[in-house]
C-alpha positions in Angstrom: 7.4 49.7 -65.0 7.0 51.7 -67.8 4.0 49.9 -69.3 2.4 50.5 -65.8 2.8 54.1 -66.2 1.3 54.5 -69.7 -1.8 52.6 -68.2 -2.3 54.6 -65.2 -1.9 58.1 -67.2 -4.3 56.4 -69.9 -7.0 55.6 -67.1 -6.6 59.4 -65.5 -7.2 60.5 -69.1 -10.4 58.3 -69.5 -11.9 58.9 -66.0 -11.0 63.2 -66.8 -13.2 62.4 -69.8 -16.2 61.8 -68.6 -19.2 63.9 -68.7 -20.1 65.6 -65.4 -22.8 67.9 -64.9 -22.5 70.6 -62.6 -23.8 71.0 -59.1 -26.4 73.8 -58.8 -26.3 76.4 -56.3 -30.1 76.1 -55.2 -33.1 74.4 -56.2 -34.2 77.6 -58.1 -31.0 77.9 -60.1 -29.8 77.2 -63.4 -26.2 77.0 -64.5 -24.6 78.1 -67.8 -21.1 77.6 -69.2 -19.9 79.4 -72.0 -16.9 79.0 -74.5 -16.5 82.7 -74.2 -16.3 85.2 -71.3 -19.4 86.1 -69.8 -19.1 89.9 -68.9 -22.6 91.1 -68.1 -25.6 89.3 -66.5 -29.1 90.7 -66.2 -27.2 94.3 -66.6 -24.8 94.2 -64.4 -21.2 94.4 -65.4 -19.8 91.1 -63.9 -15.8 90.0 -63.7 -15.6 88.0 -67.2 -16.4 84.3 -66.2 -17.0 81.3 -68.4 -19.5 79.9 -66.0 -22.2 81.3 -63.8 -24.9 80.4 -61.6 -28.2 82.3 -62.8 -31.6 82.4 -61.1 -34.3 80.7 -62.8 -36.4 82.9 -64.6 -36.0 85.9 -67.4 -32.2 86.4 -67.7 -30.1 88.8 -70.1 -26.4 87.7 -70.7 -23.6 89.7 -72.3 -20.9 87.4 -74.0 -17.9 88.5 -76.1 -16.8 86.4 -78.9 -13.3 86.9 -79.6 -11.7 86.9 -83.1 -8.3 87.8 -84.7 -10.1 90.9 -86.5 -13.3 91.4 -84.6 -14.9 91.0 -81.3 -18.4 90.1 -81.4 -20.7 91.2 -78.5 -23.8 89.1 -78.1 -26.9 89.5 -76.2 -29.0 86.2 -75.1 -32.0 86.7 -73.3 -34.2 83.7 -72.5 -36.4 82.2 -69.3 -33.7 79.9 -67.9 -35.5 76.9 -65.8 -34.6 75.7 -62.5 -32.2 72.6 -62.4 -31.2 73.2 -66.4 -27.8 73.8 -67.5 -27.1 75.9 -70.6 -24.2 76.4 -72.6 -22.9 78.8 -75.4 -20.5 78.2 -78.0 -19.7 78.8 -81.4 -21.5 76.0 -84.1 -21.4 77.8 -87.5 -25.1 78.8 -87.0 -26.3 82.4 -88.6 -24.7 84.1 -85.7 -21.1 83.5 -83.9 -22.6 81.9 -80.7 -25.5 80.2 -79.9 -27.3 79.3 -76.5 -28.2 75.5 -76.0 -29.6 73.4 -73.5 -26.8 70.9 -72.3 -28.2 67.7 -71.3 -25.6 64.7 -70.4 -26.5 62.0 -72.9 -24.3 59.2 -70.9 -20.9 59.6 -69.0 -19.1 60.3 -72.1 -21.3 62.3 -74.4 -23.7 65.3 -73.7 -26.2 67.0 -76.3 -27.1 70.2 -77.0 -30.6 71.0 -77.6 -33.0 73.3 -78.0 -30.9 76.3 -79.9 -31.4 79.8 -79.1 -30.0 82.7 -81.2 -28.5 85.8 -79.8 -31.0 88.7 -79.6 -28.1 90.9 -80.5 -24.2 90.4 -81.6 -22.5 94.0 -82.8 -19.0 94.2 -84.3 -16.4 95.8 -82.7 -13.1 96.3 -84.4 -9.9 95.7 -82.8 
């Protein structure tokens, strides 16, 4: 009985670990996910969220990167293409956050392509 339970739990972890591309809101939309909260989209304050459907075209996002000592408020401006998934995460680049095109490689992995640095990152002391 215990062995079957362990196999069942392991199978669940493996299936949940599969890379799945998000569903787009429409054919003229892109999708963005972020490791940190998105607080402003195209000049409008939004309820902090970690993913967002964007109209294709010129977009500006403000994302807050929290650390123990400071908050970094980073602004990204780029042209989003329809049907493309974007991801913002910290990757030890020159700035605290970087925007990438997120592309599934296979069912277990995804690639981060075409890095875009923020147009601005402002430090705020806590």
